[in-house]
mmCIF file as gemmi writes it, N, C-alpha and C atoms, coordinates in Angstrom:
data_model
loop_
_atom_site.group_PDB
_atom_site.id
_atom_site.type_symbol
_atom_site.label_atom_id
_atom_site.label_alt_id
_atom_site.label_comp_id
_atom_site.label_asym_id
_atom_site.label_entity_id
_atom_site.label_seq_id
_atom_site.pdbx_PDB_ins_code
_atom_site.Cartn_x
_atom_site.Cartn_y
_atom_site.Cartn_z
_atom_site.occupancy
_atom_site.B_iso_or_equiv
_atom_site.pdbx_formal_charge
_atom_site.auth_seq_id
_atom_site.auth_asym_id
_atom_site.pdbx_PDB_model_num
ATOM 1 N N . MET Axp A 1 ? 23.431 -15.396 32.871 1 0 ? 1 A 1
ATOM 2 C CA . MET Axp A 1 ? 23.357 -15.115 31.464 1 0 ? 1 A 1
ATOM 3 C C . MET Axp A 1 ? 21.895 -15.249 31.034 1 0 ? 1 A 1
ATOM 4 N N . SER Axp A 2 ? 21.359 -14.204 30.465 1 0 ? 2 A 1
ATOM 5 C CA . SER Axp A 2 ? 19.95 -14.25 30.048 1 0 ? 2 A 1
ATOM 6 C C . SER Axp A 2 ? 19.858 -14.604 28.569 1 0 ? 2 A 1
ATOM 7 N N . GLU Axp A 3 ? 18.882 -15.414 28.268 1 0 ? 3 A 1
ATOM 8 C CA . GLU Axp A 3 ? 18.655 -15.82 26.887 1 0 ? 3 A 1
ATOM 9 C C . GLU Axp A 3 ? 17.604 -14.915 26.258 1 0 ? 3 A 1
ATOM 10 N N . THR Axp A 4 ? 17.713 -14.76 24.968 1 0 ? 4 A 1
ATOM 11 C CA . THR Axp A 4 ? 16.707 -13.982 24.246 1 0 ? 4 A 1
ATOM 12 C C . THR Axp A 4 ? 15.422 -14.805 24.2 1 0 ? 4 A 1
ATOM 13 N N . PRO Axp A 5 ? 14.288 -14.21 24.593 1 0 ? 5 A 1
ATOM 14 C CA . PRO Axp A 5 ? 13.047 -14.969 24.568 1 0 ? 5 A 1
ATOM 15 C C . PRO Axp A 5 ? 12.639 -15.298 23.131 1 0 ? 5 A 1
ATOM 16 N N . HIS Axp A 6 ? 11.944 -16.415 22.995 1 0 ? 6 A 1
ATOM 17 C CA . HIS Axp A 6 ? 11.473 -16.849 21.681 1 0 ? 6 A 1
ATOM 18 C C . HIS Axp A 6 ? 10.404 -15.879 21.178 1 0 ? 6 A 1
ATOM 19 N N . VAL Axp A 7 ? 10.625 -15.347 19.997 1 0 ? 7 A 1
ATOM 20 C CA . VAL Axp A 7 ? 9.669 -14.422 19.385 1 0 ? 7 A 1
ATOM 21 C C . VAL Axp A 7 ? 8.909 -15.195 18.306 1 0 ? 7 A 1
ATOM 22 N N . PRO Axp A 8 ? 7.594 -15.296 18.44 1 0 ? 8 A 1
ATOM 23 C CA . PRO Axp A 8 ? 6.835 -16.058 17.443 1 0 ? 8 A 1
ATOM 24 C C . PRO Axp A 8 ? 6.808 -15.343 16.094 1 0 ? 8 A 1
ATOM 25 N N . GLN Axp A 9 ? 6.637 -16.114 15.045 1 0 ? 9 A 1
ATOM 26 C CA . GLN Axp A 9 ? 6.533 -15.565 13.697 1 0 ? 9 A 1
ATOM 27 C C . GLN Axp A 9 ? 5.227 -14.797 13.536 1 0 ? 9 A 1
ATOM 28 N N . ILE Axp A 10 ? 5.274 -13.705 12.825 1 0 ? 10 A 1
ATOM 29 C CA . ILE Axp A 10 ? 4.068 -12.937 12.537 1 0 ? 10 A 1
ATOM 30 C C . ILE Axp A 10 ? 3.327 -13.647 11.409 1 0 ? 10 A 1
ATOM 31 N N . PRO Axp A 11 ? 2.02 -13.855 11.538 1 0 ? 11 A 1
ATOM 32 C CA . PRO Axp A 11 ? 1.274 -14.527 10.47 1 0 ? 11 A 1
ATOM 33 C C . PRO Axp A 11 ? 1.39 -13.762 9.15 1 0 ? 11 A 1
ATOM 34 N N . ALA Axp A 12 ? 1.423 -14.506 8.054 1 0 ? 12 A 1
ATOM 35 C CA . ALA Axp A 12 ? 1.596 -13.906 6.728 1 0 ? 12 A 1
ATOM 36 C C . ALA Axp A 12 ? 0.478 -12.921 6.402 1 0 ? 12 A 1
ATOM 37 N N . ARG Axp A 13 ? -0.724 -13.174 6.885 1 0 ? 13 A 1
ATOM 38 C CA . ARG Axp A 13 ? -1.836 -12.269 6.572 1 0 ? 13 A 1
ATOM 39 C C . ARG Axp A 13 ? -1.641 -10.892 7.205 1 0 ? 13 A 1
ATOM 40 N N . LEU Axp A 14 ? -0.828 -10.797 8.229 1 0 ? 14 A 1
ATOM 41 C CA . LEU Axp A 14 ? -0.565 -9.51 8.875 1 0 ? 14 A 1
ATOM 42 C C . LEU Axp A 14 ? 0.622 -8.769 8.262 1 0 ? 14 A 1
ATOM 43 N N . THR Axp A 15 ? 1.438 -9.473 7.492 1 0 ? 15 A 1
ATOM 44 C CA . THR Axp A 15 ? 2.598 -8.839 6.884 1 0 ? 15 A 1
ATOM 45 C C . THR Axp A 15 ? 2.427 -8.579 5.393 1 0 ? 15 A 1
ATOM 46 N N . ASP Axp A 16 ? 1.326 -9.019 4.824 1 0 ? 16 A 1
ATOM 47 C CA . ASP Axp A 16 ? 1.073 -8.837 3.4 1 0 ? 16 A 1
ATOM 48 C C . ASP Axp A 16 ? 0.542 -7.425 3.149 1 0 ? 16 A 1
ATOM 49 N N . PRO Axp A 17 ? 1.267 -6.586 2.398 1 0 ? 17 A 1
ATOM 50 C CA . PRO Axp A 17 ? 0.817 -5.21 2.187 1 0 ? 17 A 1
ATOM 51 C C . PRO Axp A 17 ? -0.279 -5.061 1.135 1 0 ? 17 A 1
ATOM 52 N N . ARG Axp A 18 ? -0.545 -6.111 0.351 1 0 ? 18 A 1
ATOM 53 C CA . ARG Axp A 18 ? -1.521 -5.984 -0.728 1 0 ? 18 A 1
ATOM 54 C C . ARG Axp A 18 ? -2.91 -5.575 -0.264 1 0 ? 18 A 1
ATOM 55 N N . PRO Axp A 19 ? -3.482 -6.176 0.78 1 0 ? 19 A 1
ATOM 56 C CA . PRO Axp A 19 ? -4.824 -5.739 1.199 1 0 ? 19 A 1
ATOM 57 C C . PRO Axp A 19 ? -4.858 -4.284 1.653 1 0 ? 19 A 1
ATOM 58 N N . VAL Axp A 20 ? -3.842 -3.85 2.347 1 0 ? 20 A 1
ATOM 59 C CA . VAL Axp A 20 ? -3.798 -2.462 2.816 1 0 ? 20 A 1
ATOM 60 C C . VAL Axp A 20 ? -3.719 -1.501 1.633 1 0 ? 20 A 1
ATOM 61 N N . LEU Axp A 21 ? -2.858 -1.809 0.677 1 0 ? 21 A 1
ATOM 62 C CA . LEU Axp A 21 ? -2.735 -0.965 -0.506 1 0 ? 21 A 1
ATOM 63 C C . LEU Axp A 21 ? -4.026 -0.937 -1.308 1 0 ? 21 A 1
ATOM 64 N N . ALA Axp A 22 ? -4.636 -2.105 -1.49 1 0 ? 22 A 1
ATOM 65 C CA . ALA Axp A 22 ? -5.866 -2.174 -2.277 1 0 ? 22 A 1
ATOM 66 C C . ALA Axp A 22 ? -7.016 -1.439 -1.586 1 0 ? 22 A 1
ATOM 67 N N . ILE Axp A 23 ? -7.205 -1.677 -0.305 1 0 ? 23 A 1
ATOM 68 C CA . ILE Axp A 23 ? -8.306 -1.032 0.422 1 0 ? 23 A 1
ATOM 69 C C . ILE Axp A 23 ? -8.101 0.478 0.476 1 0 ? 23 A 1
ATOM 70 N N . GLY Axp A 24 ? -6.889 0.909 0.752 1 0 ? 24 A 1
ATOM 71 C CA . GLY Axp A 24 ? -6.613 2.344 0.809 1 0 ? 24 A 1
ATOM 72 C C . GLY Axp A 24 ? -6.851 3.028 -0.527 1 0 ? 24 A 1
ATOM 73 N N . THR Axp A 25 ? -6.398 2.398 -1.605 1 0 ? 25 A 1
ATOM 74 C CA . THR Axp A 25 ? -6.59 2.98 -2.933 1 0 ? 25 A 1
ATOM 75 C C . THR Axp A 25 ? -8.057 3.008 -3.315 1 0 ? 25 A 1
ATOM 76 N N . VAL Axp A 26 ? -8.792 1.949 -2.988 1 0 ? 26 A 1
ATOM 77 C CA . VAL Axp A 26 ? -10.23 1.913 -3.286 1 0 ? 26 A 1
ATOM 78 C C . VAL Axp A 26 ? -10.966 2.988 -2.488 1 0 ? 26 A 1
ATOM 79 N N . LEU Axp A 27 ? -10.593 3.188 -1.237 1 0 ? 27 A 1
ATOM 80 C CA . LEU Axp A 27 ? -11.23 4.24 -0.448 1 0 ? 27 A 1
ATOM 81 C C . LEU Axp A 27 ? -10.952 5.627 -1.032 1 0 ? 27 A 1
ATOM 82 N N . TRP Axp A 28 ? -9.726 5.862 -1.508 1 0 ? 28 A 1
ATOM 83 C CA . TRP Axp A 28 ? -9.429 7.144 -2.159 1 0 ? 28 A 1
ATOM 84 C C . TRP Axp A 28 ? -10.212 7.282 -3.455 1 0 ? 28 A 1
ATOM 85 N N . LEU Axp A 29 ? -10.394 6.174 -4.166 1 0 ? 29 A 1
ATOM 86 C CA . LEU Axp A 29 ? -11.188 6.218 -5.391 1 0 ? 29 A 1
ATOM 87 C C . LEU Axp A 29 ? -12.64 6.573 -5.083 1 0 ? 29 A 1
ATOM 88 N N . VAL Axp A 30 ? -13.202 5.965 -4.047 1 0 ? 30 A 1
ATOM 89 C CA . VAL Axp A 30 ? -14.575 6.283 -3.639 1 0 ? 30 A 1
ATOM 90 C C . VAL Axp A 30 ? -14.681 7.754 -3.235 1 0 ? 30 A 1
ATOM 91 N N . ALA Axp A 31 ? -13.721 8.225 -2.466 1 0 ? 31 A 1
ATOM 92 C CA . ALA Axp A 31 ? -13.735 9.629 -2.044 1 0 ? 31 A 1
ATOM 93 C C . ALA Axp A 31 ? -13.651 10.556 -3.252 1 0 ? 31 A 1
ATOM 94 N N . THR Axp A 32 ? -12.83 10.204 -4.233 1 0 ? 32 A 1
ATOM 95 C CA . THR Axp A 32 ? -12.696 11.021 -5.433 1 0 ? 32 A 1
ATOM 96 C C . THR Axp A 32 ? -14.006 11.074 -6.206 1 0 ? 32 A 1
ATOM 97 N N . VAL Axp A 33 ? -14.661 9.934 -6.345 1 0 ? 33 A 1
ATOM 98 C CA . VAL Axp A 33 ? -15.942 9.891 -7.052 1 0 ? 33 A 1
ATOM 99 C C . VAL Axp A 33 ? -16.989 10.724 -6.319 1 0 ? 33 A 1
ATOM 100 N N . VAL Axp A 34 ? -17.038 10.599 -5.008 1 0 ? 34 A 1
ATOM 101 C CA . VAL Axp A 34 ? -18.01 11.377 -4.223 1 0 ? 34 A 1
ATOM 102 C C . VAL Axp A 34 ? -17.736 12.869 -4.35 1 0 ? 34 A 1
ATOM 103 N N . VAL Axp A 35 ? -16.465 13.25 -4.257 1 0 ? 35 A 1
ATOM 104 C CA . VAL Axp A 35 ? -16.107 14.663 -4.352 1 0 ? 35 A 1
ATOM 105 C C . VAL Axp A 35 ? -16.439 15.208 -5.739 1 0 ? 35 A 1
ATOM 106 N N . TRP Axp A 36 ? -16.145 14.446 -6.777 1 0 ? 36 A 1
ATOM 107 C CA . TRP Axp A 36 ? -16.439 14.901 -8.131 1 0 ? 36 A 1
ATOM 108 C C . TRP Axp A 36 ? -17.942 14.965 -8.375 1 0 ? 36 A 1
ATOM 109 N N . ALA Axp A 37 ? -18.692 14.018 -7.812 1 0 ? 37 A 1
ATOM 110 C CA . ALA Axp A 37 ? -20.148 13.998 -8.015 1 0 ? 37 A 1
ATOM 111 C C . ALA Axp A 37 ? -20.849 15.121 -7.252 1 0 ? 37 A 1
ATOM 112 N N . SER Axp A 38 ? -20.252 15.622 -6.195 1 0 ? 38 A 1
ATOM 113 C CA . SER Axp A 38 ? -20.896 16.663 -5.393 1 0 ? 38 A 1
ATOM 114 C C . SER Axp A 38 ? -20.792 18.053 -6.025 1 0 ? 38 A 1
ATOM 115 N N . GLY Axp A 39 ? -20.045 18.152 -7.1 1 0 ? 39 A 1
ATOM 116 C CA . GLY Axp A 39 ? -19.935 19.444 -7.786 1 0 ? 39 A 1
ATOM 117 C C . GLY Axp A 39 ? -18.98 20.386 -7.085 1 0 ? 39 A 1
ATOM 118 N N . ASP Axp A 40 ? -19.375 21.659 -7.014 1 0 ? 40 A 1
ATOM 119 C CA . ASP Axp A 40 ? -18.499 22.685 -6.452 1 0 ? 40 A 1
ATOM 120 C C . ASP Axp A 40 ? -18.415 22.656 -4.934 1 0 ? 40 A 1
ATOM 121 N N . ARG Axp A 41 ? -19.307 21.908 -4.314 1 0 ? 41 A 1
ATOM 122 C CA . ARG Axp A 41 ? -19.356 21.893 -2.847 1 0 ? 41 A 1
ATOM 123 C C . ARG Axp A 41 ? -18.04 21.422 -2.228 1 0 ? 41 A 1
ATOM 124 N N . TRP Axp A 42 ? -17.435 20.396 -2.771 1 0 ? 42 A 1
ATOM 125 C CA . TRP Axp A 42 ? -16.197 19.837 -2.227 1 0 ? 42 A 1
ATOM 126 C C . TRP Axp A 42 ? -15.022 20.023 -3.186 1 0 ? 42 A 1
ATOM 127 N N . GLU Axp A 43 ? -15.082 21.051 -3.997 1 0 ? 43 A 1
ATOM 128 C CA . GLU Axp A 43 ? -14.047 21.277 -5.005 1 0 ? 43 A 1
ATOM 129 C C . GLU Axp A 43 ? -12.648 21.385 -4.395 1 0 ? 43 A 1
ATOM 130 N N . SER Axp A 44 ? -12.541 21.939 -3.217 1 0 ? 44 A 1
ATOM 131 C CA . SER Axp A 44 ? -11.221 22.108 -2.59 1 0 ? 44 A 1
ATOM 132 C C . SER Axp A 44 ? -10.61 20.78 -2.142 1 0 ? 44 A 1
ATOM 133 N N . ALA Axp A 45 ? -11.426 19.718 -2.039 1 0 ? 45 A 1
ATOM 134 C CA . ALA Axp A 45 ? -10.915 18.408 -1.622 1 0 ? 45 A 1
ATOM 135 C C . ALA Axp A 45 ? -10.41 17.573 -2.796 1 0 ? 45 A 1
ATOM 136 N N . ARG Axp A 46 ? -10.66 18.005 -4.015 1 0 ? 46 A 1
ATOM 137 C CA . ARG Axp A 46 ? -10.237 17.229 -5.182 1 0 ? 46 A 1
ATOM 138 C C . ARG Axp A 46 ? -8.734 16.978 -5.237 1 0 ? 46 A 1
ATOM 139 N N . PRO Axp A 47 ? -7.895 17.98 -4.999 1 0 ? 47 A 1
ATOM 140 C CA . PRO Axp A 47 ? -6.447 17.703 -5.047 1 0 ? 47 A 1
ATOM 141 C C . PRO Axp A 47 ? -6.011 16.652 -4.017 1 0 ? 47 A 1
ATOM 142 N N . ALA Axp A 48 ? -6.609 16.668 -2.846 1 0 ? 48 A 1
ATOM 143 C CA . ALA Axp A 48 ? -6.246 15.67 -1.822 1 0 ? 48 A 1
ATOM 144 C C . ALA Axp A 48 ? -6.661 14.279 -2.263 1 0 ? 48 A 1
ATOM 145 N N . CYS Axp A 49 ? -7.832 14.165 -2.868 1 0 ? 49 A 1
ATOM 146 C CA . CYS Axp A 49 ? -8.292 12.86 -3.348 1 0 ? 49 A 1
ATOM 147 C C . CYS Axp A 49 ? -7.408 12.339 -4.475 1 0 ? 49 A 1
ATOM 148 N N . LEU Axp A 50 ? -7.056 13.216 -5.395 1 0 ? 50 A 1
ATOM 149 C CA . LEU Axp A 50 ? -6.181 12.805 -6.492 1 0 ? 50 A 1
ATOM 150 C C . LEU Axp A 50 ? -4.785 12.443 -5.982 1 0 ? 50 A 1
ATOM 151 N N . ALA Axp A 51 ? -4.311 13.181 -4.981 1 0 ? 51 A 1
ATOM 152 C CA . ALA Axp A 51 ? -3.01 12.851 -4.39 1 0 ? 51 A 1
ATOM 153 C C . ALA Axp A 51 ? -3.069 11.491 -3.689 1 0 ? 51 A 1
ATOM 154 N N . GLY Axp A 52 ? -4.175 11.199 -3.019 1 0 ? 52 A 1
ATOM 155 C CA . GLY Axp A 52 ? -4.336 9.893 -2.378 1 0 ? 52 A 1
ATOM 156 C C . GLY Axp A 52 ? -4.305 8.767 -3.388 1 0 ? 52 A 1
ATOM 157 N N . LEU Axp A 53 ? -4.975 8.964 -4.519 1 0 ? 53 A 1
ATOM 158 C CA . LEU Axp A 53 ? -4.939 7.961 -5.587 1 0 ? 53 A 1
ATOM 159 C C . LEU Axp A 53 ? -3.525 7.792 -6.132 1 0 ? 53 A 1
ATOM 160 N N . ALA Axp A 54 ? -2.826 8.899 -6.322 1 0 ? 54 A 1
ATOM 161 C CA . ALA Axp A 54 ? -1.465 8.84 -6.85 1 0 ? 54 A 1
ATOM 162 C C . ALA Axp A 54 ? -0.521 8.123 -5.878 1 0 ? 54 A 1
ATOM 163 N N . VAL Axp A 55 ? -0.646 8.414 -4.605 1 0 ? 55 A 1
ATOM 164 C CA . VAL Axp A 55 ? 0.208 7.753 -3.604 1 0 ? 55 A 1
ATOM 165 C C . VAL Axp A 55 ? -0.089 6.258 -3.546 1 0 ? 55 A 1
ATOM 166 N N . GLY Axp A 56 ? -1.36 5.895 -3.615 1 0 ? 56 A 1
ATOM 167 C CA . GLY Axp A 56 ? -1.723 4.475 -3.619 1 0 ? 56 A 1
ATOM 168 C C . GLY Axp A 56 ? -1.158 3.753 -4.829 1 0 ? 56 A 1
ATOM 169 N N . ALA Axp A 57 ? -1.269 4.374 -6.003 1 0 ? 57 A 1
ATOM 170 C CA . ALA Axp A 57 ? -0.73 3.768 -7.222 1 0 ? 57 A 1
ATOM 171 C C . ALA Axp A 57 ? 0.795 3.671 -7.151 1 0 ? 57 A 1
ATOM 172 N N . LEU Axp A 58 ? 1.435 4.702 -6.641 1 0 ? 58 A 1
ATOM 173 C CA . LEU Axp A 58 ? 2.893 4.69 -6.502 1 0 ? 58 A 1
ATOM 174 C C . LEU Axp A 58 ? 3.339 3.605 -5.519 1 0 ? 58 A 1
ATOM 175 N N . ALA Axp A 59 ? 2.653 3.499 -4.404 1 0 ? 59 A 1
ATOM 176 C CA . ALA Axp A 59 ? 3.013 2.489 -3.4 1 0 ? 59 A 1
ATOM 177 C C . ALA Axp A 59 ? 2.859 1.081 -3.963 1 0 ? 59 A 1
ATOM 178 N N . TYR Axp A 60 ? 1.768 0.831 -4.69 1 0 ? 60 A 1
ATOM 179 C CA . TYR Axp A 60 ? 1.594 -0.494 -5.264 1 0 ? 60 A 1
ATOM 180 C C . TYR Axp A 60 ? 2.648 -0.758 -6.335 1 0 ? 60 A 1
ATOM 181 N N . GLY Axp A 61 ? 3.011 0.283 -7.084 1 0 ? 61 A 1
ATOM 182 C CA . GLY Axp A 61 ? 4.061 0.123 -8.088 1 0 ? 61 A 1
ATOM 183 C C . GLY Axp A 61 ? 5.398 -0.252 -7.466 1 0 ? 61 A 1
ATOM 184 N N . VAL Axp A 62 ? 5.762 0.411 -6.383 1 0 ? 62 A 1
ATOM 185 C CA . VAL Axp A 62 ? 7.014 0.094 -5.683 1 0 ? 62 A 1
ATOM 186 C C . VAL Axp A 62 ? 6.962 -1.334 -5.136 1 0 ? 62 A 1
ATOM 187 N N . PHE Axp A 63 ? 5.831 -1.71 -4.549 1 0 ? 63 A 1
ATOM 188 C CA . PHE Axp A 63 ? 5.681 -3.064 -4.031 1 0 ? 63 A 1
ATOM 189 C C . PHE Axp A 63 ? 5.826 -4.087 -5.152 1 0 ? 63 A 1
ATOM 190 N N . TRP Axp A 64 ? 5.197 -3.832 -6.288 1 0 ? 64 A 1
ATOM 191 C CA . TRP Axp A 64 ? 5.227 -4.759 -7.41 1 0 ? 64 A 1
ATOM 192 C C . TRP Axp A 64 ? 6.656 -4.933 -7.931 1 0 ? 64 A 1
ATOM 193 N N . ILE Axp A 65 ? 7.384 -3.82 -8.053 1 0 ? 65 A 1
ATOM 194 C CA . ILE Axp A 65 ? 8.768 -3.883 -8.536 1 0 ? 65 A 1
ATOM 195 C C . ILE Axp A 65 ? 9.646 -4.649 -7.552 1 0 ? 65 A 1
ATOM 196 N N . GLN Axp A 66 ? 9.481 -4.392 -6.247 1 0 ? 66 A 1
ATOM 197 C CA . GLN Axp A 66 ? 10.283 -5.097 -5.247 1 0 ? 66 A 1
ATOM 198 C C . GLN Axp A 66 ? 9.951 -6.592 -5.212 1 0 ? 66 A 1
ATOM 199 N N . ARG Axp A 67 ? 8.668 -6.923 -5.343 1 0 ? 67 A 1
ATOM 200 C CA . ARG Axp A 67 ? 8.28 -8.34 -5.337 1 0 ? 67 A 1
ATOM 201 C C . ARG Axp A 67 ? 8.853 -9.053 -6.547 1 0 ? 67 A 1
ATOM 202 N N . ARG Axp A 68 ? 8.807 -8.398 -7.699 1 0 ? 68 A 1
ATOM 203 C CA . ARG Axp A 68 ? 9.366 -8.994 -8.917 1 0 ? 68 A 1
ATOM 204 C C . ARG Axp A 68 ? 10.868 -9.214 -8.76 1 0 ? 68 A 1
ATOM 205 N N . ALA Axp A 69 ? 11.562 -8.253 -8.17 1 0 ? 69 A 1
ATOM 206 C CA . ALA Axp A 69 ? 13.002 -8.387 -7.954 1 0 ? 69 A 1
ATOM 207 C C . ALA Axp A 69 ? 13.302 -9.513 -6.968 1 0 ? 69 A 1
ATOM 208 N N . ALA Axp A 70 ? 12.474 -9.644 -5.937 1 0 ? 70 A 1
ATOM 209 C CA . ALA Axp A 70 ? 12.692 -10.711 -4.952 1 0 ? 70 A 1
ATOM 210 C C . ALA Axp A 70 ? 12.483 -12.08 -5.577 1 0 ? 70 A 1
ATOM 211 N N . ARG Axp A 71 ? 11.482 -12.196 -6.409 1 0 ? 71 A 1
ATOM 212 C CA . ARG Axp A 71 ? 11.226 -13.475 -7.078 1 0 ? 71 A 1
ATOM 213 C C . ARG Axp A 71 ? 12.329 -13.813 -8.074 1 0 ? 71 A 1
ATOM 214 N N . ARG Axp A 72 ? 12.905 -12.793 -8.674 1 0 ? 72 A 1
ATOM 215 C CA . ARG Axp A 72 ? 13.982 -12.968 -9.638 1 0 ? 72 A 1
ATOM 216 C C . ARG Axp A 72 ? 15.301 -13.309 -8.937 1 0 ? 72 A 1
ATOM 217 N N . GLY Axp A 73 ? 15.391 -12.989 -7.651 1 0 ? 73 A 1
ATOM 218 C CA . GLY Axp A 73 ? 16.609 -13.263 -6.899 1 0 ? 73 A 1
ATOM 219 C C . GLY Axp A 73 ? 17.607 -12.129 -6.941 1 0 ? 73 A 1
ATOM 220 N N . SER Axp A 74 ? 17.139 -10.934 -7.22 1 0 ? 74 A 1
ATOM 221 C CA . SER Axp A 74 ? 18.027 -9.775 -7.293 1 0 ? 74 A 1
ATOM 222 C C . SER Axp A 74 ? 18.657 -9.49 -5.942 1 0 ? 74 A 1
ATOM 223 N N . LYS Axp A 75 ? 19.909 -9.079 -5.94 1 0 ? 75 A 1
ATOM 224 C CA . LYS Axp A 75 ? 20.629 -8.808 -4.695 1 0 ? 75 A 1
ATOM 225 C C . LYS Axp A 75 ? 20.01 -7.688 -3.873 1 0 ? 75 A 1
ATOM 226 N N . GLY Axp A 76 ? 19.549 -6.629 -4.525 1 0 ? 76 A 1
ATOM 227 C CA . GLY Axp A 76 ? 19.038 -5.462 -3.82 1 0 ? 76 A 1
ATOM 228 C C . GLY Axp A 76 ? 17.577 -5.546 -3.428 1 0 ? 76 A 1
ATOM 229 N N . ALA Axp A 77 ? 16.94 -6.672 -3.688 1 0 ? 77 A 1
ATOM 230 C CA . ALA Axp A 77 ? 15.518 -6.8 -3.399 1 0 ? 77 A 1
ATOM 231 C C . ALA Axp A 77 ? 15.262 -6.982 -1.907 1 0 ? 77 A 1
ATOM 232 N N . GLN Axp A 78 ? 14.086 -6.598 -1.491 1 0 ? 78 A 1
ATOM 233 C CA . GLN Axp A 78 ? 13.696 -6.807 -0.105 1 0 ? 78 A 1
ATOM 234 C C . GLN Axp A 78 ? 13.527 -8.298 0.158 1 0 ? 78 A 1
ATOM 235 N N . VAL Axp A 79 ? 13.73 -8.688 1.398 1 0 ? 79 A 1
ATOM 236 C CA . VAL Axp A 79 ? 13.621 -10.091 1.78 1 0 ? 79 A 1
ATOM 237 C C . VAL Axp A 79 ? 12.231 -10.34 2.354 1 0 ? 79 A 1
ATOM 238 N N . GLY Axp A 80 ? 11.618 -11.453 1.993 1 0 ? 80 A 1
ATOM 239 C CA . GLY Axp A 80 ? 10.337 -11.834 2.564 1 0 ? 80 A 1
ATOM 240 C C . GLY Axp A 80 ? 9.126 -11.42 1.758 1 0 ? 80 A 1
ATOM 241 N N . ILE Axp A 81 ? 9.318 -10.811 0.61 1 0 ? 81 A 1
ATOM 242 C CA . ILE Axp A 81 ? 8.192 -10.447 -0.253 1 0 ? 81 A 1
ATOM 243 C C . ILE Axp A 81 ? 7.955 -11.612 -1.211 1 0 ? 81 A 1
ATOM 244 N N . GLU Axp A 82 ? 6.751 -12.109 -1.189 1 0 ? 82 A 1
ATOM 245 C CA . GLU Axp A 82 ? 6.444 -13.239 -2.084 1 0 ? 82 A 1
ATOM 246 C C . GLU Axp A 82 ? 5.281 -12.934 -2.972 1 0 ? 82 A 1
């Protein structure tokens, strides 16, 4: 009979999505500013930059709502978000 090997806990700093969301959104913001400042040269990249900002804002919004629900003790909330 084989036993399941002990799986160590993942450190909290590796499971926290806030730094990833913040860094990604800031990078899209920088890209948007650069594209807008360059004038017509990178005009075709503007929609991608704006979409990146929108996705970052949406992702952080979903995370914020789930974290609030988890702290409130809601049944449908994700587990482990603090």
